[in-house]
LUMVEX-437821 format. One record per residue (C-alpha): residue number from 1; residue in three letters; y, x, z. Coordinates in nm, 3 decimals. Layout:
// residues N
NODE   resi   resn     north      east        up
NODE    NUM    ala         Y         X         Z
...
//
This chain:
// residues 316
NODE   resi   resn     north      east        up
NODE      1    met     4.648     0.489    -2.092
NODE      2    arg     5.006     0.389    -2.161
NODE      3    lys     5.016     0.025    -2.273
NODE      4    ser     5.265     0.106    -2.548
NODE      5    leu     5.001     0.312    -2.731
NODE      6    leu     4.799    -0.006    -2.792
NODE      7    arg     5.074    -0.112    -3.034
NODE      8    met     4.999     0.186    -3.258
NODE      9    thr     4.870     0.083    -3.602
NODE     10    phe     4.619     0.249    -3.835
NODE     11    arg     4.886     0.255    -4.105
NODE     12    gln     5.118     0.455    -3.881
NODE     13    leu     4.838     0.702    -3.812
NODE     14    gln     4.760     0.731    -4.184
NODE     15    val     5.124     0.810    -4.258
NODE     16    phe     5.136     1.056    -3.968
NODE     17    arg     4.822     1.235    -4.090
NODE     18    ser     4.969     1.262    -4.439
NODE     19    val     5.290     1.420    -4.304
NODE     20    cys     5.079     1.667    -4.102
NODE     21    asp     4.873     1.761    -4.408
NODE     22    gln     5.167     1.782    -4.648
NODE     23    arg     5.420     1.927    -4.401
NODE     24    ser     5.677     1.714    -4.583
NODE     25    tyr     5.808     1.358    -4.559
NODE     26    ser     5.872     1.341    -4.933
NODE     27    arg     5.526     1.468    -5.033
NODE     28    ala     5.365     1.234    -4.780
NODE     29    ala     5.563     0.944    -4.931
NODE     30    glu     5.435     1.037    -5.276
NODE     31    glu     5.076     1.063    -5.152
NODE     32    met     5.096     0.729    -4.967
NODE     33    ala     5.283     0.551    -5.250
NODE     34    leu     5.575     0.478    -5.014
NODE     35    thr     5.944     0.554    -5.013
NODE     36    gln     6.066     0.841    -4.799
NODE     37    pro     6.267     0.603    -4.572
NODE     38    ala     5.946     0.404    -4.514
NODE     39    val     5.766     0.719    -4.404
NODE     40    ser     6.058     0.812    -4.176
NODE     41    leu     6.049     0.464    -4.021
NODE     42    gln     5.675     0.485    -3.946
NODE     43    ile     5.716     0.826    -3.783
NODE     44    arg     6.018     0.710    -3.583
NODE     45    gln     5.821     0.410    -3.453
NODE     46    leu     5.537     0.640    -3.349
NODE     47    glu     5.778     0.868    -3.167
NODE     48    glu     5.919     0.568    -2.980
NODE     49    leu     5.567     0.468    -2.872
NODE     50    leu     5.485     0.819    -2.756
NODE     51    gly     5.824     0.886    -2.605
NODE     52    gln     5.828     1.232    -2.761
NODE     53    pro     5.926     1.388    -3.095
NODE     54    leu     5.643     1.468    -3.336
NODE     55    phe     5.805     1.717    -3.573
NODE     56    asp     6.060     1.996    -3.561
NODE     57    tyr     6.252     2.141    -3.853
NODE     58    val     6.317     2.516    -3.843
NODE     59    gly     6.514     2.613    -4.148
NODE     60    lys     6.357     2.402    -4.420
NODE     61    lys     6.006     2.406    -4.273
NODE     62    leu     5.844     2.125    -4.076
NODE     63    tyr     5.643     2.214    -3.766
NODE     64    leu     5.420     2.001    -3.542
NODE     65    thr     5.521     1.961    -3.177
NODE     66    glu     5.260     1.972    -2.900
NODE     67    ala     5.264     1.591    -2.896
NODE     68    ala     5.191     1.586    -3.270
NODE     69    glu     4.901     1.829    -3.232
NODE     70    ala     4.753     1.607    -2.958
NODE     71    leu     4.799     1.296    -3.171
NODE     72    gln     4.647     1.474    -3.472
NODE     73    arg     4.332     1.556    -3.276
NODE     74    ala     4.309     1.198    -3.150
NODE     75    ser     4.359     1.055    -3.499
NODE     76    glu     4.086     1.279    -3.642
NODE     77    asp     3.850     1.147    -3.375
NODE     78    ile     3.949     0.784    -3.440
NODE     79    phe     3.910     0.800    -3.817
NODE     80    gly     3.597     1.011    -3.786
NODE     81    arg     3.435     0.748    -3.565
NODE     82    leu     3.534     0.470    -3.806
NODE     83    glu     3.378     0.664    -4.092
NODE     84    ser     3.068     0.718    -3.879
NODE     85    leu     3.053     0.345    -3.806
NODE     86    asp     3.070     0.274    -4.178
NODE     87    met     2.780     0.514    -4.232
NODE     88    gln     2.579     0.355    -3.951
NODE     89    leu     2.631     0.009    -4.097
NODE     90    ala     2.512     0.138    -4.434
NODE     91    asp     2.214     0.298    -4.260
NODE     92    leu     2.124    -0.038    -4.108
NODE     93    lys     2.105    -0.174    -4.461
NODE     94    gly     1.846     0.093    -4.542
NODE     95    ser     2.051     0.358    -4.721
NODE     96    leu     2.250     0.665    -4.611
NODE     97    gln     2.604     0.646    -4.745
NODE     98    gly     2.926     0.834    -4.684
NODE     99    gln     3.089     1.171    -4.732
NODE    100    leu     2.988     1.510    -4.594
NODE    101    ser     3.286     1.729    -4.509
NODE    102    leu     3.154     2.082    -4.538
NODE    103    ala     3.342     2.413    -4.508
NODE    104    ile     3.177     2.734    -4.629
NODE    105    glu     3.255     3.102    -4.644
NODE    106    ser     3.342     3.206    -4.997
NODE    107    ser     3.023     3.399    -5.073
NODE    108    ala     2.818     3.087    -4.987
NODE    109    lys     2.965     2.898    -5.282
NODE    110    tyr     2.701     3.048    -5.512
NODE    111    phe     2.412     2.862    -5.347
NODE    112    val     2.559     2.570    -5.148
NODE    113    pro     2.599     2.346    -5.458
NODE    114    his     2.226     2.392    -5.522
NODE    115    leu     2.152     2.315    -5.157
NODE    116    phe     2.361     1.998    -5.158
NODE    117    ala     2.210     1.889    -5.490
NODE    118    ala     1.864     1.909    -5.330
NODE    119    phe     1.989     1.703    -5.034
NODE    120    arg     2.150     1.447    -5.263
NODE    121    arg     1.825     1.391    -5.450
NODE    122    glu     1.702     1.237    -5.126
NODE    123    his     2.034     1.063    -5.046
NODE    124    pro     2.204     0.979    -5.377
NODE    125    glu     2.486     0.776    -5.219
NODE    126    val     2.625     1.070    -5.021
NODE    127    ser     2.927     1.255    -5.160
NODE    128    leu     3.055     1.603    -5.075
NODE    129    gln     3.397     1.728    -4.972
NODE    130    leu     3.367     2.107    -4.997
NODE    131    thr     3.623     2.355    -4.864
NODE    132    val     3.584     2.728    -4.944
NODE    133    val     3.741     2.969    -4.693
NODE    134    asn     3.711     3.326    -4.568
NODE    135    his     3.570     3.414    -4.226
NODE    136    thr     3.902     3.403    -4.039
NODE    137    gln     3.990     3.064    -4.185
NODE    138    ala     3.639     2.937    -4.104
NODE    139    val     3.681     3.027    -3.736
NODE    140    arg     4.016     2.845    -3.727
NODE    141    arg     3.858     2.536    -3.879
NODE    142    leu     3.579     2.547    -3.622
NODE    143    ser     3.834     2.570    -3.340
NODE    144    ala     4.026     2.273    -3.480
NODE    145    asn     3.707     2.072    -3.548
NODE    146    arg     3.825     2.014    -3.905
NODE    147    asp     3.486     1.962    -4.071
NODE    148    asp     3.154     1.786    -4.016
NODE    149    leu     2.965     2.115    -4.053
NODE    150    leu     3.039     2.473    -4.148
NODE    151    ile     2.828     2.739    -4.320
NODE    152    met     2.901     3.105    -4.244
NODE    153    ser     2.708     3.427    -4.197
NODE    154    gln     2.861     3.569    -3.878
NODE    155    val     2.847     3.332    -3.581
NODE    156    pro     3.151     3.376    -3.352
NODE    157    ser     3.019     3.498    -3.017
NODE    158    asp     3.313     3.363    -2.817
NODE    159    met     3.269     2.997    -2.917
NODE    160    ala     3.026     2.732    -2.789
NODE    161    leu     2.839     2.641    -3.107
NODE    162    glu     2.519     2.480    -3.222
NODE    163    phe     2.396     2.689    -3.516
NODE    164    leu     2.087     2.718    -3.733
NODE    165    pro     2.004     3.031    -3.938
NODE    166    phe     1.840     2.924    -4.263
NODE    167    leu     1.887     3.183    -4.539
NODE    168    asn     1.921     3.560    -4.566
NODE    169    asn     2.250     3.693    -4.705
NODE    170    pro     2.166     4.041    -4.843
NODE    171    ile     2.465     4.270    -4.903
NODE    172    ile     2.397     4.537    -5.165
NODE    173    ala     2.580     4.821    -5.337
NODE    174    val     2.659     4.771    -5.706
NODE    175    ala     2.798     4.995    -5.977
NODE    176    pro     2.865     4.974    -6.352
NODE    177    val     2.555     5.051    -6.560
NODE    178    asp     2.719     5.366    -6.700
NODE    179    his     2.818     5.501    -6.356
NODE    180    pro     2.662     5.840    -6.264
NODE    181    leu     2.498     5.689    -5.954
NODE    182    ser     2.330     5.417    -6.162
NODE    183    gln     2.073     5.668    -6.282
NODE    184    ala     1.975     5.782    -5.932
NODE    185    glu     1.629     5.695    -5.803
NODE    186    ala     1.721     5.717    -5.433
NODE    187    leu     2.054     5.733    -5.252
NODE    188    gln     2.197     5.747    -4.901
NODE    189    leu     2.499     5.541    -4.805
NODE    190    gln     2.700     5.861    -4.762
NODE    191    asp     2.633     5.949    -5.128
NODE    192    leu     2.865     5.663    -5.226
NODE    193    cys     3.161     5.781    -5.020
NODE    194    glu     3.319     6.009    -5.281
NODE    195    trp     3.369     5.712    -5.512
NODE    196    pro     3.636     5.438    -5.482
NODE    197    leu     3.516     5.129    -5.294
NODE    198    leu     3.646     4.782    -5.378
NODE    199    val     3.678     4.562    -5.067
NODE    200    arg     3.778     4.204    -4.984
NODE    201    glu     4.089     4.089    -4.796
NODE    202    pro     4.113     4.163    -4.418
NODE    203    gly     3.998     3.812    -4.317
NODE    204    ser     3.668     3.842    -4.505
NODE    205    gly     3.348     3.833    -4.300
NODE    206    thr     3.167     4.042    -4.563
NODE    207    arg     3.433     4.312    -4.540
NODE    208    arg     3.416     4.320    -4.161
NODE    209    ala     3.035     4.337    -4.160
NODE    210    cys     3.040     4.622    -4.415
NODE    211    glu     3.310     4.817    -4.229
NODE    212    glu     3.119     4.792    -3.901
NODE    213    tyr     2.794     4.895    -4.070
NODE    214    cys     2.949     5.190    -4.256
NODE    215    his     3.112     5.309    -3.932
NODE    216    gln     2.775     5.286    -3.757
NODE    217    lys     2.614     5.491    -4.036
NODE    218    arg     2.907     5.741    -4.041
NODE    219    ala     2.978     5.658    -4.404
NODE    220    his     3.354     5.694    -4.453
NODE    221    phe     3.499     5.609    -4.794
NODE    222    ala     3.803     5.817    -4.886
NODE    223    gln     3.933     5.571    -5.146
NODE    224    ile     3.959     5.200    -5.065
NODE    225    gln     4.099     4.944    -5.307
NODE    226    glu     4.159     4.594    -5.173
NODE    227    val     4.101     4.288    -5.393
NODE    228    gly     4.146     3.928    -5.294
NODE    229    ser     3.811     3.770    -5.374
NODE    230    leu     3.445     3.822    -5.455
NODE    231    glu     3.533     3.758    -5.818
NODE    232    gly     3.791     4.034    -5.799
NODE    233    gln     3.533     4.274    -5.659
NODE    234    arg     3.282     4.185    -5.929
NODE    235    glu     3.530     4.213    -6.214
NODE    236    gly     3.669     4.536    -6.072
NODE    237    val     3.324     4.694    -6.072
NODE    238    leu     3.261     4.568    -6.425
NODE    239    ala     3.590     4.729    -6.529
NODE    240    gly     3.486     5.062    -6.378
NODE    241    leu     3.742     5.064    -6.094
NODE    242    gly     3.488     5.150    -5.829
NODE    243    leu     3.176     5.050    -5.637
NODE    244    ala     3.134     4.745    -5.417
NODE    245    leu     2.928     4.629    -5.121
NODE    246    ile     2.879     4.265    -5.209
NODE    247    pro     2.638     3.975    -5.143
NODE    248    arg     2.358     3.975    -5.397
NODE    249    his     2.418     3.603    -5.459
NODE    250    ala     2.765     3.686    -5.594
NODE    251    val     2.641     3.918    -5.868
NODE    252    arg     2.300     3.770    -5.953
NODE    253    arg     2.390     3.686    -6.315
NODE    254    glu     2.543     4.028    -6.382
NODE    255    leu     2.232     4.199    -6.240
NODE    256    gln     1.999     3.981    -6.443
NODE    257    leu     2.199     4.043    -6.763
NODE    258    gly     2.208     4.418    -6.702
NODE    259    leu     2.588     4.430    -6.671
NODE    260    leu     2.576     4.576    -6.319
NODE    261    arg     2.324     4.795    -6.141
NODE    262    glu     2.206     4.755    -5.781
NODE    263    leu     2.211     5.105    -5.633
NODE    264    pro     1.891     5.215    -5.452
NODE    265    val     2.060     5.291    -5.119
NODE    266    ala     1.809     5.354    -4.839
NODE    267    glu     2.019     5.179    -4.571
NODE    268    leu     2.069     4.866    -4.784
NODE    269    pro     2.054     4.576    -4.823
NODE    270    leu     2.250     4.486    -4.511
NODE    271    leu     2.102     4.153    -4.402
NODE    272    arg     2.299     3.872    -4.247
NODE    273    ser     2.177     3.515    -4.206
NODE    274    trp     2.359     3.213    -4.341
NODE    275    cys     2.394     2.958    -4.061
NODE    276    val     2.493     2.593    -4.058
NODE    277    met     2.689     2.512    -3.743
NODE    278    his     2.919     2.281    -3.550
NODE    279    pro     3.094     2.293    -3.210
NODE    280    arg     2.852     2.226    -2.924
NODE    281    gly     2.880     1.867    -2.804
NODE    282    lys     3.035     1.745    -3.129
NODE    283    tyr     2.931     1.396    -3.232
NODE    284    leu     2.777     1.422    -3.578
NODE    285    ser     2.805     1.139    -3.826
NODE    286    pro     2.476     1.008    -3.970
NODE    287    val     2.544     1.198    -4.293
NODE    288    ala     2.620     1.526    -4.111
NODE    289    gln     2.315     1.486    -3.888
NODE    290    ala     2.096     1.412    -4.191
NODE    291    phe     2.221     1.726    -4.370
NODE    292    phe     2.169     1.941    -4.060
NODE    293    asn     1.815     1.804    -4.024
NODE    294    phe     1.752     1.860    -4.396
NODE    295    val     1.848     2.228    -4.367
NODE    296    arg     1.633     2.267    -4.054
NODE    297    asp     1.327     2.100    -4.205
NODE    298    gln     1.351     2.256    -4.551
NODE    299    arg     1.418     2.622    -4.470
NODE    300    lys     1.115     2.752    -4.660
NODE    301    gln     1.198     2.538    -4.962
NODE    302    ile     1.562     2.652    -4.943
NODE    303    gly     1.442     3.013    -4.957
NODE    304    ala     1.236     2.932    -5.266
NODE    305    leu     1.536     2.754    -5.421
NODE    306    ala     1.756     3.058    -5.353
NODE    307    ala     1.497     3.281    -5.519
NODE    308    gln     1.521     3.072    -5.835
NODE    309    phe     1.891     3.139    -5.882
NODE    310    ser     1.921     3.486    -5.728
NODE    311    gly     1.606     3.653    -5.851
NODE    312    val     1.496     3.756    -5.500
NODE    313    gly     1.309     3.606    -5.207
NODE    314    asn     1.535     3.493    -4.923
NODE    315    ser     1.348     3.256    -4.695
NODE    316    leu     1.368     3.320    -4.324
//
Protein backbone atom coordinates (compact mmCIF):
# COMPACT_ATOMS: atom_id res chain seq x y z
CA MET A 1 0.00 0.00 0.00
CA ARG A 2 1.28 3.45 -0.81
CA LYS A 3 2.39 5.19 2.39
CA SER A 4 0.74 8.44 1.34
CA LEU A 5 -2.71 6.82 1.63
CA LEU A 6 -2.20 6.47 5.38
CA ARG A 7 -2.50 10.27 5.60
CA MET A 8 -6.08 10.10 4.31
CA THR A 9 -8.64 11.30 6.87
CA PHE A 10 -12.20 10.18 7.57
CA ARG A 11 -13.35 13.75 7.01
CA GLN A 12 -11.87 13.76 3.52
CA LEU A 13 -13.66 10.49 2.77
CA GLN A 14 -16.94 11.88 4.10
CA VAL A 15 -16.64 14.91 1.84
CA PHE A 16 -15.68 12.70 -1.10
CA ARG A 17 -18.68 10.42 -0.54
CA SER A 18 -20.98 13.44 -0.40
CA VAL A 19 -19.64 14.76 -3.73
CA CYS A 20 -20.16 11.28 -5.26
CA ASP A 21 -23.75 11.13 -3.99
CA GLN A 22 -24.65 14.70 -4.91
CA ARG A 23 -22.62 14.89 -8.14
CA SER A 24 -21.96 18.50 -7.19
CA TYR A 25 -19.41 20.39 -5.08
CA SER A 26 -21.97 23.04 -4.10
CA ARG A 27 -24.64 20.54 -3.03
CA ALA A 28 -22.03 18.52 -1.13
CA ALA A 29 -20.93 21.72 0.64
CA GLU A 30 -24.54 22.38 1.65
CA GLU A 31 -25.01 18.81 2.89
CA MET A 32 -21.74 18.88 4.88
CA ALA A 33 -22.29 22.42 6.23
CA LEU A 34 -19.05 23.58 4.57
CA THR A 35 -18.13 26.24 2.07
CA GLN A 36 -17.58 25.20 -1.52
CA PRO A 37 -13.85 26.17 -1.37
CA ALA A 38 -13.49 23.90 1.68
CA VAL A 39 -14.96 21.00 -0.26
CA SER A 40 -12.68 21.74 -3.22
CA LEU A 41 -9.66 21.78 -0.88
CA GLN A 42 -10.54 18.38 0.63
CA ILE A 43 -10.96 16.83 -2.82
CA ARG A 44 -7.72 18.40 -4.07
CA GLN A 45 -5.83 16.97 -1.08
CA LEU A 46 -7.27 13.54 -1.79
CA GLU A 47 -6.24 13.76 -5.42
CA GLU A 48 -2.70 14.66 -4.34
CA LEU A 49 -2.59 11.59 -2.07
CA LEU A 50 -3.87 9.32 -4.83
CA GLY A 51 -1.85 10.93 -7.58
CA GLN A 52 -4.88 10.86 -9.87
CA PRO A 53 -7.93 13.06 -10.56
CA LEU A 54 -11.21 11.97 -8.98
CA PHE A 55 -13.78 13.86 -11.05
CA ASP A 56 -14.26 15.00 -14.63
CA TYR A 57 -16.58 17.72 -15.85
CA VAL A 58 -18.27 17.13 -19.20
CA GLY A 59 -20.43 20.10 -20.03
CA LYS A 60 -21.94 20.98 -16.68
CA LYS A 61 -22.10 17.41 -15.38
CA LEU A 62 -19.67 15.83 -12.92
CA TYR A 63 -18.48 12.28 -13.58
CA LEU A 64 -16.43 9.89 -11.45
CA THR A 65 -13.05 8.74 -12.80
CA GLU A 66 -11.92 5.13 -12.42
CA ALA A 67 -9.84 6.20 -9.42
CA ALA A 68 -12.95 7.74 -7.82
CA GLU A 69 -14.98 4.59 -8.39
CA ALA A 70 -12.23 2.52 -6.73
CA LEU A 71 -12.05 4.94 -3.81
CA GLN A 72 -15.84 4.94 -3.50
CA ARG A 73 -15.90 1.16 -3.16
CA ALA A 74 -13.11 1.27 -0.58
CA SER A 75 -14.85 4.01 1.41
CA GLU A 76 -18.12 2.05 1.47
CA ASP A 77 -16.20 -0.91 2.89
CA ILE A 78 -14.41 1.24 5.48
CA PHE A 79 -17.53 2.99 6.76
CA GLY A 80 -19.54 -0.22 6.57
CA ARG A 81 -17.02 -1.97 8.81
CA LEU A 82 -17.03 0.92 11.27
CA GLU A 83 -20.82 0.76 11.42
CA SER A 84 -20.58 -3.00 11.91
CA LEU A 85 -18.09 -2.48 14.74
CA ASP A 86 -20.50 -0.07 16.40
CA MET A 87 -23.23 -2.71 16.14
CA GLN A 88 -20.95 -5.40 17.55
CA LEU A 89 -20.04 -3.22 20.50
CA ALA A 90 -23.73 -2.62 21.15
CA ASP A 91 -24.32 -6.37 20.85
CA LEU A 92 -21.68 -6.98 23.52
CA LYS A 93 -23.74 -4.77 25.81
CA GLY A 94 -26.71 -7.09 25.26
CA SER A 95 -28.76 -5.23 22.66
CA LEU A 96 -28.84 -5.15 18.84
CA GLN A 97 -28.50 -1.59 17.60
CA GLY A 98 -27.89 0.06 14.26
CA GLN A 99 -29.46 0.65 10.88
CA LEU A 100 -30.57 -1.86 8.26
CA SER A 101 -30.02 -0.61 4.71
CA LEU A 102 -32.60 -2.48 2.66
CA ALA A 103 -33.45 -2.09 -1.04
CA ILE A 104 -36.68 -3.61 -2.37
CA GLU A 105 -38.48 -3.95 -5.66
CA SER A 106 -41.44 -1.59 -5.82
CA SER A 107 -44.18 -4.20 -5.49
CA ALA A 108 -42.60 -5.41 -2.22
CA LYS A 109 -43.33 -2.08 -0.53
CA TYR A 110 -46.84 -3.28 0.35
CA PHE A 111 -45.61 -5.94 2.79
CA VAL A 112 -42.00 -5.08 3.74
CA PRO A 113 -43.04 -2.41 6.31
CA HIS A 114 -45.12 -5.09 8.06
CA LEU A 115 -42.17 -7.49 7.90
CA PHE A 116 -39.74 -4.97 9.36
CA ALA A 117 -42.24 -3.99 12.05
CA ALA A 118 -42.36 -7.64 13.15
CA PHE A 119 -38.54 -7.74 13.23
CA ARG A 120 -38.37 -4.49 15.17
CA ARG A 121 -40.66 -5.82 17.87
CA GLU A 122 -37.79 -8.16 18.71
CA HIS A 123 -35.07 -5.53 18.15
CA PRO A 124 -36.55 -2.12 18.99
CA GLU A 125 -33.25 -0.23 18.67
CA VAL A 126 -32.80 -1.08 14.98
CA SER A 127 -33.77 1.55 12.40
CA LEU A 128 -34.51 1.10 8.69
CA GLN A 129 -33.18 2.84 5.61
CA LEU A 130 -35.50 1.68 2.82
CA THR A 131 -34.88 2.25 -0.90
CA VAL A 132 -37.62 1.34 -3.41
CA VAL A 133 -36.41 0.48 -6.94
CA ASN A 134 -37.46 -1.44 -10.03
CA HIS A 135 -35.81 -4.70 -11.10
CA THR A 136 -33.13 -3.12 -13.30
CA GLN A 137 -32.13 -0.67 -10.58
CA ALA A 138 -32.09 -3.50 -8.03
CA VAL A 139 -29.59 -5.48 -10.12
CA ARG A 140 -27.36 -2.41 -10.41
CA ARG A 141 -27.44 -1.93 -6.65
CA LEU A 142 -26.53 -5.58 -6.13
CA SER A 143 -23.58 -5.22 -8.50
CA ALA A 144 -22.38 -2.11 -6.67
CA ASN A 145 -22.97 -3.65 -3.22
CA ARG A 146 -24.98 -0.58 -2.23
CA ASP A 147 -27.19 -2.16 0.45
CA ASP A 148 -27.02 -4.56 3.38
CA LEU A 149 -29.73 -6.75 1.84
CA LEU A 150 -32.10 -6.64 -1.10
CA ILE A 151 -35.59 -8.08 -1.60
CA MET A 152 -36.69 -8.95 -5.14
CA SER A 153 -38.74 -11.63 -6.87
CA GLN A 154 -36.50 -12.61 -9.79
CA VAL A 155 -33.01 -13.72 -8.77
CA PRO A 156 -30.40 -12.74 -11.40
CA SER A 157 -28.96 -15.99 -12.76
CA ASP A 158 -25.65 -14.43 -13.82
CA MET A 159 -24.62 -13.19 -10.35
CA ALA A 160 -23.10 -15.06 -7.40
CA LEU A 161 -25.72 -14.49 -4.71
CA GLU A 162 -26.90 -15.90 -1.42
CA PHE A 163 -30.70 -15.80 -1.53
CA LEU A 164 -33.62 -17.08 0.51
CA PRO A 165 -37.16 -17.46 -0.92
CA PHE A 166 -39.67 -16.62 1.80
CA LEU A 167 -43.00 -15.45 0.37
CA ASN A 168 -45.09 -16.09 -2.73
CA ASN A 169 -45.69 -13.12 -5.04
CA PRO A 170 -48.90 -13.97 -6.95
CA ILE A 171 -49.51 -11.94 -10.12
CA ILE A 172 -53.19 -11.77 -11.08
CA ALA A 173 -55.37 -10.17 -13.74
CA VAL A 174 -57.65 -7.35 -12.58
CA ALA A 175 -60.43 -5.38 -14.22
CA PRO A 176 -62.95 -2.70 -13.22
CA VAL A 177 -66.06 -4.18 -11.59
CA ASP A 178 -68.23 -3.00 -14.50
CA HIS A 179 -65.96 -4.52 -17.17
CA PRO A 180 -67.61 -7.20 -19.37
CA LEU A 181 -65.02 -9.79 -18.31
CA SER A 182 -65.77 -9.18 -14.62
CA GLN A 183 -68.94 -11.22 -14.93
CA ALA A 184 -67.22 -14.26 -16.43
CA GLU A 185 -67.00 -17.44 -14.37
CA ALA A 186 -63.95 -18.85 -16.20
CA LEU A 187 -61.46 -17.31 -18.60
CA GLN A 188 -58.33 -18.18 -20.55
CA LEU A 189 -55.42 -15.78 -20.75
CA GLN A 190 -56.07 -15.35 -24.48
CA ASP A 191 -59.59 -14.08 -23.68
CA LEU A 192 -57.99 -10.92 -22.28
CA CYS A 193 -55.97 -10.09 -25.39
CA GLU A 194 -58.63 -8.04 -27.19
CA TRP A 195 -58.64 -5.52 -24.35
CA PRO A 196 -55.99 -2.84 -23.62
CA LEU A 197 -53.33 -3.97 -21.13
CA LEU A 198 -51.66 -1.50 -18.77
CA VAL A 199 -48.00 -2.38 -18.16
CA ARG A 200 -45.10 -1.05 -16.07
CA GLU A 201 -41.92 0.65 -17.34
CA PRO A 202 -39.34 -1.48 -19.25
CA GLY A 203 -37.10 -1.96 -16.17
CA SER A 204 -39.88 -3.57 -14.13
CA GLY A 205 -39.41 -7.20 -13.07
CA THR A 206 -43.18 -7.73 -12.97
CA ARG A 207 -43.49 -6.53 -16.57
CA ARG A 208 -40.69 -8.81 -17.74
CA ALA A 209 -42.14 -11.83 -15.93
CA CYS A 210 -45.59 -11.17 -17.43
CA GLU A 211 -44.24 -10.64 -20.95
CA GLU A 212 -42.28 -13.89 -20.81
CA TYR A 213 -45.27 -15.78 -19.44
CA CYS A 214 -47.72 -14.36 -21.99
CA HIS A 215 -45.29 -15.22 -24.81
CA GLN A 216 -45.03 -18.77 -23.45
CA LYS A 217 -48.84 -19.04 -23.38
CA ARG A 218 -49.16 -17.43 -26.86
CA ALA A 219 -51.25 -14.61 -25.41
CA HIS A 220 -50.47 -11.50 -27.47
CA PHE A 221 -52.12 -8.23 -26.47
CA ALA A 222 -52.85 -5.93 -29.39
CA GLN A 223 -53.07 -2.77 -27.26
CA ILE A 224 -50.37 -1.98 -24.70
CA GLN A 225 -50.37 1.18 -22.60
CA GLU A 226 -47.26 1.89 -20.54
CA VAL A 227 -47.53 3.51 -17.10
CA GLY A 228 -44.68 4.32 -14.77
CA SER A 229 -45.66 2.60 -11.54
CA LEU A 230 -47.86 0.04 -9.82
CA GLU A 231 -49.99 2.93 -8.62
CA GLY A 232 -50.39 4.08 -12.21
CA GLN A 233 -51.52 0.60 -13.24
CA ARG A 234 -54.01 0.41 -10.40
CA GLU A 235 -55.46 3.85 -10.99
CA GLY A 236 -55.60 3.24 -14.73
CA VAL A 237 -57.67 0.10 -14.22
CA LEU A 238 -59.94 1.93 -11.78
CA ALA A 239 -60.42 4.63 -14.42
CA GLY A 240 -61.40 2.04 -17.02
CA LEU A 241 -58.31 2.46 -19.24
CA GLY A 242 -57.65 -1.26 -19.47
CA LEU A 243 -56.77 -4.48 -17.68
CA ALA A 244 -53.59 -5.18 -15.72
CA LEU A 245 -51.44 -8.12 -14.67
CA ILE A 246 -50.35 -6.99 -11.24
CA PRO A 247 -49.17 -8.43 -7.90
CA ARG A 248 -52.11 -9.20 -5.66
CA HIS A 249 -50.39 -7.34 -2.80
CA ALA A 250 -50.63 -4.11 -4.81
CA VAL A 251 -54.42 -4.19 -5.17
CA ARG A 252 -55.50 -5.97 -1.97
CA ARG A 253 -57.50 -3.01 -0.62
CA GLU A 254 -59.29 -2.40 -3.92
CA LEU A 255 -60.22 -6.10 -4.14
CA GLN A 256 -61.46 -6.17 -0.56
CA LEU A 257 -63.52 -3.00 -1.08
CA GLY A 258 -65.03 -4.32 -4.30
CA LEU A 259 -63.49 -1.57 -6.45
CA LEU A 260 -61.61 -4.03 -8.66
CA ARG A 261 -62.31 -7.61 -9.68
CA GLU A 262 -59.76 -10.42 -9.90
CA LEU A 263 -60.47 -12.19 -13.18
CA PRO A 264 -60.81 -16.01 -12.99
CA VAL A 265 -58.06 -16.77 -15.52
CA ALA A 266 -57.15 -20.46 -15.62
CA GLU A 267 -53.41 -19.83 -16.15
CA LEU A 268 -53.20 -17.37 -13.23
CA PRO A 269 -52.00 -16.46 -10.72
CA LEU A 270 -48.43 -16.42 -11.98
CA LEU A 271 -46.35 -17.25 -8.92
CA ARG A 272 -42.96 -15.79 -8.17
CA SER A 273 -41.17 -15.97 -4.83
CA TRP A 274 -39.95 -12.95 -2.92
CA CYS A 275 -36.32 -13.53 -1.95
CA VAL A 276 -34.00 -11.75 0.45
CA MET A 277 -30.45 -11.75 -0.90
CA HIS A 278 -26.92 -10.38 -0.84
CA PRO A 279 -23.75 -10.95 -2.90
CA ARG A 280 -22.06 -14.24 -2.04
CA GLY A 281 -19.13 -13.70 0.31
CA LYS A 282 -20.42 -10.33 1.51
CA TYR A 283 -19.72 -9.58 5.16
CA LEU A 284 -23.06 -8.93 6.83
CA SER A 285 -23.35 -6.53 9.73
CA PRO A 286 -24.94 -7.93 12.92
CA VAL A 287 -28.19 -6.13 12.08
CA ALA A 288 -28.26 -7.47 8.49
CA GLN A 289 -27.43 -10.98 9.67
CA ALA A 290 -30.15 -10.80 12.34
CA PHE A 291 -32.74 -9.70 9.76
CA PHE A 292 -31.70 -12.44 7.33
CA ASN A 293 -31.96 -15.02 10.12
CA PHE A 294 -35.34 -13.60 11.17
CA VAL A 295 -36.73 -14.04 7.65
CA ARG A 296 -35.30 -17.57 7.45
CA ASP A 297 -36.67 -18.65 10.82
CA GLN A 298 -40.06 -16.97 10.55
CA ARG A 299 -41.16 -17.92 7.03
CA LYS A 300 -44.39 -19.59 8.15
CA GLN A 301 -45.27 -16.66 10.38
CA ILE A 302 -44.43 -14.24 7.55
CA GLY A 303 -46.89 -16.11 5.32
CA ALA A 304 -49.56 -15.76 8.00
CA LEU A 305 -48.74 -12.06 8.38
CA ALA A 306 -49.04 -11.57 4.61
CA ALA A 307 -52.43 -13.29 4.68
CA GLN A 308 -53.65 -10.76 7.22
CA PHE A 309 -53.05 -7.79 4.94
CA SER A 310 -53.61 -9.39 1.53
CA GLY A 311 -56.57 -11.63 2.20
CA VAL A 312 -54.82 -14.74 0.83
CA GLY A 313 -52.44 -17.41 2.06
CA ASN A 314 -48.85 -16.92 0.90
CA SER A 315 -46.51 -18.99 3.04
CA LEU A 316 -43.94 -21.08 1.25
